[in-house]
All heavy atoms as an XYZ file, in Angstrom:
1021
protein
N     101.472     94.372    136.850
C     102.652     95.137    136.557
C     102.314     96.609    136.705
O     101.397     97.107    136.081
C     103.106     94.825    135.134
C     104.259     95.651    134.680
S     104.837     94.998    133.107
C     104.978     96.479    132.202
N     103.022     97.303    137.519
C     102.801     98.730    137.743
C     103.430     99.524    136.604
O     104.459     99.165    136.057
C     103.394     99.166    139.068
N     102.784    100.604    136.291
C     103.293    101.504    135.265
C     103.787    102.753    135.967
O     103.067    103.342    136.767
C     102.193    101.846    134.248
C     101.752    100.560    133.540
C     102.670    102.889    133.251
C     100.546    100.724    132.663
N     105.001    103.143    135.685
C     105.584    104.318    136.322
C     104.874    105.558    135.807
O     104.843    105.806    134.608
C     107.084    104.407    136.017
C     107.769    105.548    136.703
C     107.631    105.513    138.215
O     107.833    104.439    138.805
O     107.310    106.551    138.795
N     104.272    106.327    136.710
C     103.505    107.502    136.295
C     104.101    108.801    136.810
O     103.602    109.863    136.513
C     102.056    107.389    136.785
O     102.053    107.236    138.204
C     101.351    106.218    136.131
N     105.163    108.715    137.597
C     105.793    109.949    138.085
C     106.506    110.643    136.939
O     107.032    110.003    136.030
C     106.781    109.635    139.198
C     106.112    109.128    140.461
C     107.152    108.979    141.547
N     108.187    108.046    141.131
C     108.398    106.874    141.709
N     107.691    106.511    142.739
N     109.348    106.078    141.286
N     106.531    111.953    137.022
C     107.248    112.720    136.007
C     108.746    112.504    136.143
O     109.279    112.448    137.233
C     106.920    114.205    136.141
C     105.486    114.595    135.818
C     105.292    116.084    136.070
C     105.163    114.268    134.378
N     109.400    112.345    135.036
C     110.842    112.190    135.006
C     111.430    113.556    134.684
O     110.990    114.207    133.731
C     111.251    111.143    133.944
C     112.752    111.030    133.864
C     110.606    109.811    134.246
N     112.421    114.013    135.473
C     113.025    115.325    135.192
C     113.539    115.404    133.757
O     114.043    114.435    133.202
C     114.174    115.412    136.196
C     113.839    114.424    137.256
C     113.034    113.345    136.594
N     113.406    116.572    133.169
C     113.899    116.858    131.826
C     113.201    116.056    130.729
O     113.714    115.946    129.623
C     115.420    116.634    131.723
C     116.171    117.510    132.705
O     115.743    118.669    132.902
O     117.165    117.031    133.267
N     112.084    115.442    131.041
C     111.329    114.730    130.010
C     110.099    115.568    129.683
O     109.403    116.016    130.584
C     110.907    113.349    130.507
C     110.318    112.526    129.364
C     110.147    111.100    129.694
N     111.460    110.444    129.752
C     111.614    109.186    130.090
N     110.583    108.460    130.430
N     112.807    108.651    130.132
N     109.809    115.772    128.410
C     108.656    116.603    128.057
C     107.345    115.958    128.504
O     107.245    114.740    128.608
C     108.723    116.690    126.530
C     109.579    115.565    126.104
C     110.497    115.229    127.254
N     106.359    116.786    128.774
C     105.047    116.269    129.149
C     104.432    115.550    127.958
O     104.622    115.939    126.811
C     104.149    117.415    129.606
C     104.570    117.979    130.947
C     103.529    118.923    131.517
O     102.355    118.842    131.115
O     103.909    119.730    132.363
N     103.676    114.508    128.256
C     103.068    113.700    127.203
C     101.578    113.962    127.036
O     100.993    113.563    126.048
C     103.248    112.200    127.513
O     102.538    111.899    128.710
C     104.710    111.836    127.634
N     100.975    114.579    128.054
C      99.528    114.754    128.034
C      98.801    113.613    128.716
O      97.583    113.606    128.804
N      99.542    112.625    129.206
C      98.945    111.474    129.870
C      99.322    111.399    131.347
O      99.101    110.385    132.002
C      99.355    110.174    129.172
C      98.821    110.087    127.770
C      99.606    110.437    126.695
C      97.514    109.684    127.537
C      99.125    110.373    125.399
C      97.014    109.617    126.251
C      97.812    109.965    125.176
N      99.876    112.465    131.874
C     100.323    112.458    133.271
C      99.159    112.268    134.250
O      99.356    111.797    135.359
C     101.076    113.763    133.597
C     102.413    113.902    132.888
C     102.298    114.313    131.423
O     101.223    114.786    130.989
O     103.293    114.138    130.707
N      97.957    112.613    133.837
C      96.790    112.495    134.708
C      96.306    111.050    134.852
O      95.453    110.766    135.668
C      95.652    113.377    134.181
C      95.159    112.944    132.830
N      95.880    113.172    131.677
C      94.046    112.282    132.462
C      95.214    112.673    130.649
N      94.098    112.128    131.098
N      96.857    110.128    134.073
C      96.449    108.725    134.147
C      97.414    107.993    135.072
O      98.541    107.688    134.705
C      96.426    108.066    132.758
C      95.472    108.830    131.837
C      96.015    106.599    132.883
C      95.469    108.333    130.410
N      96.938    107.697    136.284
C      97.771    106.995    137.254
C      97.529    105.485    137.156
O      96.755    105.014    136.318
C      97.506    107.525    138.670
C      96.061    107.343    139.123
O      95.306    106.559    138.496
O      95.682    107.992    140.109
N      98.201    104.710    138.014
C      98.090    103.253    137.972
C      96.650    102.786    138.150
O      96.200    101.865    137.455
C      98.954    102.611    139.064
C     100.439    102.689    138.751
O     100.789    103.117    137.637
O     101.233    102.331    139.630
N      95.921    103.386    139.072
C      94.538    102.972    139.333
C      93.662    103.212    138.109
O      92.868    102.349    137.725
C      93.973    103.701    140.552
C      92.550    103.306    140.904
C      92.358    101.826    141.210
O      93.330    101.143    141.606
O      91.227    101.336    141.049
N      93.788    104.369    137.486
C      93.006    104.661    136.282
C      93.383    103.707    135.156
O      92.521    103.267    134.391
C      93.202    106.107    135.854
C      92.521    107.088    136.793
C      92.785    108.518    136.387
C      92.148    109.459    137.401
N      92.554    110.844    137.165
N      94.642    103.377    135.073
C      95.093    102.438    134.050
C      94.477    101.056    134.289
O      94.014    100.409    133.357
C      96.618    102.349    134.049
S      97.259    101.336    132.700
N      94.448    100.601    135.531
C      93.833     99.306    135.855
C      92.342     99.315    135.519
O      91.813     98.337    134.974
C      94.045     98.960    137.323
C      95.415     98.376    137.614
C      95.495     97.823    139.028
N      95.475     98.867    140.042
C      96.541     99.569    140.428
N      97.707     99.331    139.888
N      96.444    100.489    141.348
N      91.644    100.397    135.868
C      90.218    100.491    135.553
C      89.998    100.411    134.047
O      89.142     99.657    133.568
C      89.631    101.794    136.091
C      89.406    101.859    137.591
C      89.047    103.279    138.011
C      88.307    100.897    137.995
N      90.757    101.193    133.307
C      90.643    101.207    131.854
C      90.888     99.806    131.280
O      90.129     99.324    130.444
C      91.643    102.208    131.259
C      91.736    102.153    129.769
C      90.753    102.714    128.982
C      92.814    101.526    129.159
C      90.832    102.656    127.599
C      92.901    101.467    127.774
C      91.910    102.032    126.993
N      91.938     99.166    131.750
C      92.279     97.831    131.260
C      91.146     96.850    131.528
O      90.807     96.031    130.671
C      93.590     97.342    131.905
O      94.625     98.271    131.584
C      93.981     95.964    131.416
N      90.540     96.948    132.702
C      89.413     96.073    133.030
C      88.256     96.237    132.062
O      87.662     95.254    131.601
N      87.924     97.475    131.726
C      86.822     97.719    130.800
C      87.175     97.266    129.387
O      86.329     96.709    128.680
C      86.417     99.196    130.799
C      85.717     99.586    132.078
C      86.279    100.499    132.948
C      84.498     99.019    132.418
C      85.640    100.851    134.127
C      83.856     99.360    133.597
C      84.427    100.276    134.448
O      83.792    100.610    135.613
N      88.399     97.489    128.985
C      88.817     97.051    127.649
C      88.765     95.526    127.557
O      88.383     94.972    126.525
C      90.229     97.583    127.315
C      90.172     99.091    127.087
C      90.839     96.881    126.121
C      89.298     99.524    125.924
N      89.129     94.838    128.638
C      89.080     93.375    128.620
C      87.649     92.867    128.494
O      87.403     91.843    127.862
C      89.759     92.813    129.864
C      91.268     92.955    129.800
C      91.970     92.544    131.076
O      91.297     92.173    132.067
O      93.211     92.603    131.093
N      86.693     93.564    129.084
C      85.291     93.151    128.972
C      84.833     93.245    127.523
O      84.335     92.285    126.939
C      84.382     94.030    129.861
C      84.661     93.780    131.343
C      82.901     93.776    129.536
C      84.031     94.822    132.262
N      84.982     94.410    126.937
C      84.474     94.630    125.580
C      85.400     94.012    124.536
O      84.979     93.714    123.427
C      84.241     96.136    125.310
C      83.287     96.333    124.133
C      85.528     96.885    125.114
C      81.889     95.853    124.370
N      86.654     93.749    124.915
C      87.618     93.193    123.981
C      87.562     91.686    123.825
O      88.210     91.138    122.934
N      86.766     91.015    124.660
C      86.622     89.569    124.492
C      86.013     89.288    123.121
O      85.120     90.017    122.673
C      85.682     88.997    125.565
C      86.372     88.503    126.768
C      85.378     87.796    127.668
C      86.093     86.836    128.559
N      85.169     86.193    129.480
N      86.491     88.244    122.496
C      85.994     87.915    121.160
C      84.475     87.868    121.155
O      83.872     87.264    122.035
C      86.566     86.572    120.693
C      86.230     86.290    119.250
C      86.987     85.107    118.715
C      86.678     84.957    117.238
N      87.405     83.850    116.665
N      83.887     88.529    120.210
C      82.448     88.617    119.953
C      81.720     89.655    120.809
O      80.634     90.087    120.442
C      81.732     87.276    120.111
C      82.334     86.148    119.339
C      82.985     85.065    119.867
C      82.352     85.960    117.925
N      83.410     84.232    118.866
C      83.018     84.756    117.653
C      81.859     86.705    116.858
C      83.213     84.277    116.375
C      82.057     86.223    115.578
C      82.722     85.025    115.347
N      82.273     90.071    121.945
C      81.535     90.978    122.834
C      81.220     92.315    122.168
O      80.103     92.827    122.294
C      82.299     91.215    124.136
O      82.369     90.025    124.880
N      82.176     92.884    121.468
C      81.938     94.151    120.781
C      80.845     94.024    119.739
O      79.968     94.889    119.629
N      80.872     92.958    118.984
C      79.844     92.724    117.968
C      78.473     92.522    118.574
O      77.463     92.991    118.031
N      78.418     91.837    119.696
C      77.140     91.628    120.387
C      76.591     92.959    120.886
O      75.408     93.263    120.709
C      77.307     90.629    121.551
C      77.609     89.232    120.997
C      76.072     90.614    122.444
C      78.096     88.238    122.034
N      77.464     93.764    121.493
C      77.016     95.067    121.989
C      76.572     95.959    120.836
O      75.558     96.652    120.935
C      78.122     95.747    122.796
C      78.420     95.085    124.126
S      77.009     95.038    125.250
C      76.660     96.783    125.443
N      77.299     95.926    119.728
C      76.926     96.723    118.564
C      75.567     96.272    118.032
O      74.721     97.103    117.696
C      77.995     96.637    117.481
C      77.746     97.478    116.235
C      77.635     98.963    116.586
C      78.853     97.250    115.220
N      75.349     94.965    117.960
C      74.056     94.452    117.507
C      72.937     94.966    118.412
O      71.866     95.354    117.935
C      74.071     92.923    117.481
N      73.204     94.992    119.713
C      72.190     95.460    120.654
C      71.852     96.929    120.484
O      70.680     97.307    120.483
N      72.867     97.767    120.338
C      72.582     99.198    120.175
C      71.979     99.490    118.806
O      71.347    100.523    118.621
C      73.809    100.113    120.443
C      74.252    100.004    121.891
C      74.943     99.839    119.485
N      72.133     98.557    117.877
C      71.509     98.718    116.555
C      70.103     98.139    116.518
O      69.454     98.187    115.476
C      72.360     98.039    115.493
C      73.671     98.742    115.248
C      74.509     97.953    114.309
N      75.060     98.812    113.277
C      75.809     98.378    112.294
N      76.072     97.094    112.178
N      76.288     99.225    111.420
N      69.641     97.545    117.620
C      68.241     97.126    117.679
C      67.964     95.652    117.854
O      66.802     95.258    117.968
N      68.986     94.799    117.867
C      68.737     93.373    118.097
C      68.131     93.193    119.488
O      68.532     93.867    120.435
C      70.027     92.573    117.971
N      67.162     92.322    119.610
C      66.540     92.045    120.902
C      66.456     90.546    121.193
O      66.627     90.125    122.314
C      65.118     92.652    120.976
C      65.102     94.167    120.958
C      65.788     94.741    122.207
N      65.889     96.184    122.172
C      66.969     96.871    121.828
N      68.058     96.243    121.446
N      66.981     98.179    121.846
N      66.178     89.755    120.174
C      66.031     88.318    120.376
C      67.340     87.608    120.046
O      68.153     88.096    119.278
C      64.892     87.797    119.505
C      63.557     88.465    119.881
C      62.397     88.034    119.026
N      62.221     86.597    119.114
C      61.911     85.838    118.065
N      61.753     86.367    116.878
N      61.776     84.540    118.215
N      67.506     86.437    120.638
C      68.721     85.645    120.451
C      69.029     85.462    118.973
O      70.173     85.647    118.541
C      68.553     84.288    121.143
C      69.792     83.463    121.176
C      70.681     83.564    122.240
C      70.081     82.569    120.157
C      71.836     82.792    122.283
C      71.231     81.793    120.190
C      72.106     81.911    121.257
N      68.015     85.120    118.177
C      68.245     84.869    116.745
C      68.685     86.139    116.024
O      69.428     86.065    115.039
C      67.002     84.250    116.060
C      66.719     82.865    116.620
C      65.792     85.141    116.161
N      68.241     87.296    116.489
C      68.661     88.560    115.878
C      70.136     88.829    116.172
O      70.879     89.299    115.306
C      67.795     89.712    116.378
C      66.339     89.608    115.938
C      65.432     90.594    116.629
O      65.800     91.167    117.679
O      64.317     90.796    116.116
N      70.554     88.538    117.405
C      71.977     88.694    117.739
C      72.816     87.720    116.918
O      73.858     88.093    116.379
C      72.210     88.450    119.241
C      71.875     89.635    120.098
C      70.623     89.784    120.666
C      72.830     90.620    120.359
C      70.310     90.881    121.464
C      72.540     91.715    121.153
C      71.274     91.844    121.698
O      70.985     92.923    122.468
N      72.361     86.479    116.820
C      73.119     85.472    116.063
C      73.249     85.882    114.596
O      74.310     85.738    113.999
C      72.459     84.106    116.177
C      73.300     83.016    115.538
C      72.687     81.647    115.660
N      71.359     81.663    115.090
C      70.339     80.941    115.549
N      70.494     80.154    116.580
N      69.170     81.010    114.972
N      72.187     86.437    114.020
C      72.230     86.870    112.623
C      73.164     88.072    112.442
O      73.817     88.210    111.411
C      70.824     87.217    112.140
N      73.227     88.941    113.446
C      74.043     90.154    113.347
C      75.526     89.892    113.593
O      76.375     90.621    113.082
C      73.535     91.204    114.329
N      75.832     88.872    114.380
C      77.222     88.570    114.736
C      77.634     87.318    113.954
O      77.495     86.199    114.431
C      77.389     88.384    116.261
C      78.846     88.156    116.617
C      76.829     89.586    117.016
N      78.111     87.534    112.755
C      78.417     86.442    111.836
C      79.531     85.555    112.367
O      80.569     86.039    112.791
C      78.806     87.003    110.467
C      77.758     87.880    109.881
N      76.588     87.386    109.354
C      77.677     89.227    109.789
C      75.845     88.386    108.945
N      76.477     89.526    109.200
N      79.261     84.247    112.368
C      80.272     83.275    112.743
C      80.222     82.815    114.195
O      80.924     81.878    114.566
N      79.414     83.442    115.024
C      79.355     83.053    116.432
C      78.442     81.839    116.589
O      77.404     81.732    115.940
C      78.885     84.226    117.327
C      79.120     83.896    118.803
C      77.428     84.580    117.056
C      78.945     85.090    119.736
N      78.856     80.912    117.445
C      78.029     79.735    117.705
C      76.962     80.080    118.741
O      77.095     81.042    119.502
C      78.895     78.586    118.234
O      79.366     78.889    119.542
N      75.901     79.290    118.784
C      74.843     79.500    119.777
C      75.411     79.421    121.192
O      75.062     80.227    122.053
C      73.736     78.456    119.617
C      72.876     78.695    118.393
O      73.093     79.697    117.678
O      71.967     77.868    118.143
N      76.280     78.445    121.430
C      76.849     78.267    122.762
C      77.649     79.488    123.197
O      77.499     79.987    124.306
C      77.737     77.012    122.790
C      78.338     76.714    124.159
C      79.420     75.647    124.104
N      80.589     76.037    123.342
C      81.536     76.876    123.764
N      81.457     77.421    124.952
N      82.570     77.176    123.005
N      78.488     79.989    122.294
C      79.324     81.137    122.645
C      78.497     82.418    122.761
O      78.749     83.243    123.641
C      80.448     81.314    121.629
C      81.601     82.186    122.078
C      82.149     81.770    123.445
C      82.712     82.160    121.055
N      77.483     82.574    121.916
C      76.604     83.738    122.032
C      75.898     83.719    123.384
O      75.842     84.742    124.073
C      75.582     83.765    120.895
C      74.532     84.875    120.973
C      75.164     86.254    121.041
C      73.576     84.763    119.779
N      75.395     82.580    123.771
C      74.735     82.453    125.070
C      75.697     82.801    126.206
O      75.356     83.542    127.139
C      74.183     81.033    125.247
C      73.325     80.905    126.471
O      72.425     81.715    126.700
N      73.598     79.886    127.269
N      76.921     82.304    126.124
C      77.931     82.571    127.148
C      78.258     84.061    127.223
O      78.310     84.647    128.306
C      79.196     81.771    126.846
C      80.316     81.987    127.841
C      81.564     81.197    127.450
O      81.491     80.182    126.768
N      82.715     81.685    127.870
N      78.478     84.691    126.066
C      78.823     86.120    126.059
C      77.652     86.970    126.557
O      77.864     87.946    127.275
C      79.240     86.585    124.667
C      80.574     86.079    124.215
C      81.725     86.655    125.053
N      82.995     86.183    124.563
C      83.635     85.134    125.059
N      83.140     84.463    126.078
N      84.792     84.758    124.550
N      76.426     86.625    126.181
C      75.272     87.375    126.671
C      75.198     87.297    128.197
O      74.943     88.305    128.866
C      73.976     86.862    126.042
C      73.739     87.279    124.587
C      72.606     86.471    123.980
C      73.455     88.778    124.480
N      75.470     86.124    128.749
C      75.469     85.972    130.217
C      76.567     86.820    130.850
O      76.362     87.457    131.880
C      75.643     84.508    130.613
C      74.402     83.675    130.393
C      74.631     82.225    130.788
C      73.381     81.404    130.550
N      73.563     79.987    130.877
N      77.749     86.815    130.244
C      78.862     87.619    130.770
C      78.543     89.105    130.718
O      78.792     89.839    131.688
C      80.143     87.330    129.981
C      80.683     85.940    130.189
C      81.772     85.572    129.192
O      82.079     86.359    128.265
O      82.327     84.465    129.331
N      77.994     89.557    129.600
C      77.658     90.974    129.458
C      76.524     91.362    130.412
O      76.507     92.471    130.940
C      77.302     91.289    128.002
C      78.473     91.176    127.027
C      77.984     91.187    125.576
C      79.500     92.274    127.267
N      75.611     90.433    130.648
C      74.547     90.681    131.630
C      75.145     90.791    133.034
O      74.790     91.695    133.804
C      73.514     89.556    131.584
C      72.354     89.771    132.550
C      71.369     88.617    132.557
O      71.618     87.565    131.934
O      70.330     88.767    133.233
N      76.074     89.908    133.373
C      76.721     89.943    134.688
C      77.495     91.248    134.893
O      77.602     91.741    136.021
C      77.660     88.740    134.851
N      78.008     91.827    133.812
C      78.744     93.098    133.884
C      77.810     94.305    133.898
O      78.253     95.438    134.010
C      79.716     93.219    132.709
C      80.866     92.263    132.765
C      81.830     92.561    133.893
O      81.839     93.690    134.412
O      82.597     91.643    134.259
N      76.506     94.058    133.743
C      75.546     95.155    133.744
C      75.476     95.900    132.425
O      75.002     97.035    132.377
N      75.926     95.268    131.347
C      75.922     95.916    130.039
C      74.729     95.499    129.182
O      74.323     96.229    128.283
C      77.227     95.611    129.294
C      78.499     96.089    129.994
C      79.730     95.592    129.257
C      78.504     97.605    130.107
N      74.192     94.332    129.465
C      73.026     93.791    128.757
C      71.980     93.429    129.804
O      72.313     92.903    130.863
C      73.410     92.516    127.949
C      74.324     92.839    126.776
C      72.184     91.743    127.493
C      73.630     93.365    125.546
N      70.724     93.697    129.469
C      69.614     93.313    130.344
C      68.827     92.202    129.658
O      68.495     92.304    128.468
C      68.716     94.529    130.581
C      67.490     94.223    131.405
C      66.620     95.461    131.581
O      66.232     96.075    130.561
O      66.356     95.808    132.738
N      68.550     91.158    130.407
C      67.771     90.022    129.895
C      66.375     90.109    130.482
O      66.202     90.223    131.694
C      68.438     88.716    130.323
C      67.734     87.468    129.856
C      68.516     86.238    130.334
N      67.962     85.015    129.843
C      67.089     84.263    130.510
N      66.675     84.612    131.721
N      66.633     83.153    129.974
N      65.363     90.030    129.618
C      63.969     90.092    130.056
C      63.241     88.874    129.524
O      63.332     88.564    128.332
C      63.284     91.368    129.511
O      64.038     92.510    129.911
C      61.866     91.493    130.027
N      62.518     88.192    130.406
C      61.708     87.047    130.008
C      60.253     87.513    129.940
O      59.707     87.996    130.925
C      61.855     85.879    130.997
C      60.964     84.718    130.595
C      63.306     85.443    131.089
N      59.656     87.372    128.765
C      58.256     87.742    128.559
C      57.430     86.463    128.657
O      57.652     85.526    127.883
C      58.057     88.424    127.181
C      56.614     88.831    126.988
C      58.998     89.614    127.030
N      56.497     86.412    129.626
C      55.728     85.179    129.852
C      54.644     84.964    128.790
O      53.464     85.190    129.024
C      55.137     85.389    131.240
C      55.012     86.874    131.372
C      56.144     87.457    130.581
N      55.084     84.535    127.621
C      54.162     84.213    126.539
C      54.323     82.737    126.227
O      55.164     82.058    126.810
C      54.484     85.051    125.282
O      55.833     84.799    124.895
C      54.280     86.534    125.539
N      53.541     82.237    125.291
C      53.691     80.861    124.850
C      54.071     80.885    123.385
O      53.266     81.329    122.568
C      52.388     80.075    125.056
O      52.007     80.173    126.418
C      52.568     78.615    124.702
N      55.250     80.462    123.008
C      56.362     80.085    123.880
C      56.963     81.315    124.566
O      56.729     82.450    124.165
C      57.367     79.447    122.918
C      57.103     80.110    121.610
C      55.616     80.406    121.582
N      57.770     81.052    125.577
C      58.413     82.123    126.338
C      59.312     82.925    125.402
O      60.025     82.367    124.570
C      59.228     81.539    127.515
C      60.063     82.609    128.193
C      58.307     80.868    128.508
N      59.263     84.238    125.535
C      60.086     85.128    124.733
C      61.159     85.726    125.636
O      60.854     86.291    126.688
C      59.223     86.249    124.129
C      59.942     87.341    123.362
C      60.634     86.773    122.121
C      58.957     88.433    122.973
N      62.419     85.555    125.239
C      63.535     86.130    125.984
C      64.121     87.237    125.124
O      64.429     87.023    123.953
C      64.607     85.074    126.316
C      65.770     85.702    127.074
C      63.998     83.936    127.125
N      64.265     88.423    125.726
C      64.818     89.564    125.009
C      66.062     90.070    125.722
O      66.155     89.994    126.947
C      63.794     90.694    124.908
C      62.580     90.316    124.088
C      61.614     91.478    123.958
O      61.451     92.275    124.863
N      60.972     91.563    122.802
N      66.977     90.590    124.946
C      68.216     91.162    125.462
C      68.329     92.570    124.896
O      68.071     92.785    123.723
C      69.434     90.347    125.006
C      69.381     88.907    125.400
C      68.780     87.959    124.577
C      69.943     88.486    126.603
C      68.738     86.634    124.944
C      69.901     87.152    126.972
C      69.286     86.230    126.142
O      69.245     84.925    126.506
N      68.719     93.503    125.748
C      68.944     94.852    125.259
C      70.055     95.486    126.073
O      70.219     95.172    127.252
C      67.688     95.704    125.308
C      67.208     96.035    126.686
C      66.075     97.070    126.668
N      65.827     97.558    128.007
C      66.547     98.462    128.653
N      67.584     99.010    128.079
N      66.255     98.834    129.886
N      70.814     96.389    125.453
C      71.861     97.079    126.212
C      71.250     97.939    127.318
O      70.231     98.589    127.106
C      72.547     97.960    125.163
C      72.174     97.369    123.855
C      70.824     96.762    124.048
N      71.862     97.899    128.475
C      71.452     98.781    129.561
C      71.939    100.189    129.249
O      72.687    100.397    128.284
C      72.077     98.325    130.894
O      73.507     98.403    130.752
C      71.659     96.908    131.268
N      71.567    101.144    130.070
C      72.090    102.506    129.887
C      73.611    102.488    129.990
O      74.301    103.173    129.248
C      71.488    103.461    130.916
C      71.983    104.883    130.771
C      71.857    105.481    129.362
O      70.809    105.307    128.717
O      72.839    106.105    128.899
N      74.118    101.674    130.912
C      75.576    101.543    131.059
C      76.204    100.993    129.776
O      77.249    101.459    129.325
C      75.883    100.646    132.248
C      77.352    100.485    132.533
C      77.565     99.747    133.853
N      78.958     99.633    134.122
C      79.611     98.477    134.215
N      78.977     97.338    134.111
N      80.902     98.465    134.460
N      75.569     99.991    129.181
C      76.066     99.421    127.935
C      76.010    100.411    126.793
O      76.930    100.498    125.978
N      74.926    101.177    126.719
C      74.812    102.201    125.683
C      75.876    103.273    125.880
O      76.481    103.746    124.914
C      73.421    102.818    125.710
C      72.343    101.848    125.269
C      70.953    102.438    125.407
O      70.758    103.632    125.247
N      69.987    101.595    125.711
N      76.117    103.637    127.135
C      77.141    104.630    127.444
C      78.517    104.133    127.009
O      79.315    104.890    126.438
C      77.121    104.929    128.944
O      78.173    105.773    129.308
N      78.798    102.873    127.262
C      80.081    102.296    126.841
C      80.218    102.357    125.324
O      81.263    102.749    124.803
C      80.203    100.851    127.321
C      81.420    100.082    126.811
C      82.720    100.730    127.261
C      81.357     98.629    127.261
N      79.168    102.010    124.608
C      79.237    102.028    123.156
C      79.419    103.448    122.626
O      80.160    103.658    121.657
C      77.990    101.365    122.550
C      77.908     99.872    122.851
S      79.380     98.935    122.352
C      79.219     99.005    120.575
N      78.793    104.427    123.268
C      79.013    105.821    122.857
C      80.468    106.222    123.097
O      81.077    106.909    122.280
C      78.069    106.759    123.612
C      76.631    106.715    123.099
C      75.776    107.819    123.696
N      75.644    107.736    125.133
C      74.717    107.043    125.775
N      73.812    106.346    125.103
N      74.667    107.026    127.099
N      81.030    105.768    124.215
C      82.422    106.100    124.538
C      83.391    105.461    123.551
O      84.480    105.996    123.310
C      82.748    105.653    125.963
N      83.009    104.348    122.954
C      83.885    103.646    122.019
C      83.845    104.220    120.606
O      84.694    103.877    119.780
C      83.531    102.159    121.973
C      83.901    101.364    123.215
C      83.367     99.945    123.104
C      85.403    101.362    123.445
N      82.900    105.092    120.304
C      82.793    105.627    118.947
C      84.085    106.268    118.445
O      84.476    106.030    117.301
C      81.613    106.593    118.838
C      80.293    105.861    118.814
C      79.108    106.804    118.689
O      79.222    108.014    118.814
N      77.954    106.228    118.437
N      84.799    107.070    119.264
C      86.068    107.620    118.764
C      87.100    106.532    118.452
O      87.877    106.666    117.507
C      86.556    108.521    119.904
C      85.324    108.864    120.664
C      84.438    107.654    120.551
N      87.102    105.441    119.209
C      88.026    104.347    118.936
C      87.676    103.662    117.616
O      88.563    103.311    116.833
C      88.020    103.340    120.086
C      88.970    102.160    119.967
C      90.413    102.629    119.831
C      88.817    101.252    121.178
N      86.395    103.496    117.352
C      85.965    102.915    116.077
C      86.403    103.811    114.926
O      86.949    103.334    113.926
C      84.437    102.691    116.064
C      83.958    102.289    114.672
C      84.034    101.645    117.097
N      86.197    105.117    115.071
C      86.609    106.063    114.021
C      88.118    105.989    113.805
O      88.588    105.998    112.651
C      86.183    107.485    114.396
N      88.878    105.917    114.892
C      90.327    105.797    114.763
C      90.678    104.508    114.004
O      91.554    104.507    113.135
C      91.001    105.798    116.140
C      92.476    105.612    116.040
C      93.420    106.570    115.845
C      93.183    104.354    116.091
N      94.674    105.994    115.779
C      94.550    104.641    115.927
C      92.791    103.028    116.257
C      95.519    103.643    115.921
C      93.762    102.043    116.254
C      95.107    102.353    116.088
N      90.016    103.410    114.340
C      90.292    102.139    113.682
C      90.027    102.187    112.186
O      90.815    101.677    111.383
N      88.931    102.821    111.798
C      88.611    102.960    110.374
C      89.673    103.810    109.686
O      90.186    103.445    108.621
C      87.208    103.567    110.190
C      86.954    103.950    108.731
C      86.141    102.593    110.672
N      90.017    104.951    110.294
C      91.041    105.827    109.712
C      92.381    105.104    109.595
O      93.065    105.199    108.573
C      91.219    107.092    110.555
C      90.032    108.027    110.470
O      89.180    107.847    109.572
O      89.952    108.940    111.319
N      92.767    104.378    110.647
C      94.048    103.681    110.623
C      94.056    102.575    109.578
O      95.050    102.385    108.869
C      94.357    103.108    112.013
C      95.755    102.532    112.067
O      96.723    103.315    111.910
O      95.883    101.297    112.256
N      92.942    101.863    109.461
C      92.834    100.805    108.451
C      93.013    101.386    107.049
O      93.757    100.834    106.226
C      91.484    100.094    108.573
C      91.254     99.060    107.533
N      91.894     97.845    107.532
C      90.456     99.059    106.439
C      91.504     97.136    106.491
N      90.635     97.858    105.813
N      92.333    102.508    106.792
C      92.461    103.145    105.483
C      93.887    103.626    105.238
O      94.416    103.497    104.131
C      91.464    104.302    105.369
C      90.026    103.817    105.293
C      89.000    104.932    105.375
O      89.394    106.112    105.570
O      87.806    104.619    105.267
N      94.540    104.164    106.266
C      95.925    104.599    106.131
C      96.829    103.406    105.817
O      97.706    103.483    104.950
C      96.394    105.290    107.421
C      97.820    105.850    107.330
C      98.277    106.485    108.630
N      98.284    105.551    109.747
C      99.223    104.620    109.976
N     100.226    104.474    109.130
N      99.152    103.816    111.018
N      96.617    102.307    106.520
C      97.426    101.101    106.275
C      97.248    100.613    104.834
O      98.217    100.205    104.194
C      97.034     99.985    107.257
C      97.395    100.265    108.699
C      98.890    100.185    108.945
O      99.605     99.459    108.260
N      99.362    100.945    109.909
N      96.017    100.657    104.342
C      95.778    100.227    102.967
C      96.483    101.132    101.967
O      97.056    100.654    100.979
C      94.265    100.217    102.669
C      93.471     99.088    103.302
C      91.983     99.261    103.007
C      93.954     97.727    102.818
N      96.456    102.441    102.223
C      97.142    103.379    101.319
C      98.646    103.164    101.344
O      99.297    103.191    100.310
C      96.836    104.831    101.730
C      95.467    105.325    101.329
C      95.320    106.823    101.503
N      95.678    107.300    102.827
C      94.865    107.375    103.874
N      93.606    106.965    103.741
N      95.274    107.820    105.040
N      99.201    102.918    102.519
C     100.654    102.794    102.663
C     101.183    101.434    102.208
O     102.297    101.334    101.713
C     101.059    103.052    104.101
C     100.879    104.497    104.533
C     101.235    104.734    105.995
O     101.714    103.784    106.658
O     101.023    105.852    106.461
N     100.392    100.399    102.459
C     100.900     99.046    102.204
C     100.102     98.263    101.163
O     100.389     97.091    100.938
C     100.939     98.254    103.506
C     101.715     98.954    104.583
N     103.091     99.137    104.534
C     101.312     99.563    105.735
C     103.482     99.783    105.600
N     102.440    100.071    106.348
N      99.097     98.916    100.599
C      98.294     98.284     99.548
C      97.425     97.259    100.038
O      96.934     96.424    100.297
């Protein structure tokens, strides 16, 4: 669905005129990646220091092993998580956010702050 981005006569500027259809599609694509259930929590666990599968599972409460494995593979395919196999006995597999993944998490910090502020406002207004 295309979003009309041309200026409408006699309509005040919104501050979003610089966001065209292509930029909107790009943004939506990135939001869909990180917005998948559990993906944000997995990325947060990674930037907070989780490296092993069990550390991610402990940090992301309620996620099943199967779904954690699936999301880690998806995030790796997107270039947000790097998987490293250490040839030890037993084999050690580590996951860490790539620079791209860390950059994404830094970019999301204002959204997290907005969410906290909005949640607190909702609690004040609606109890």
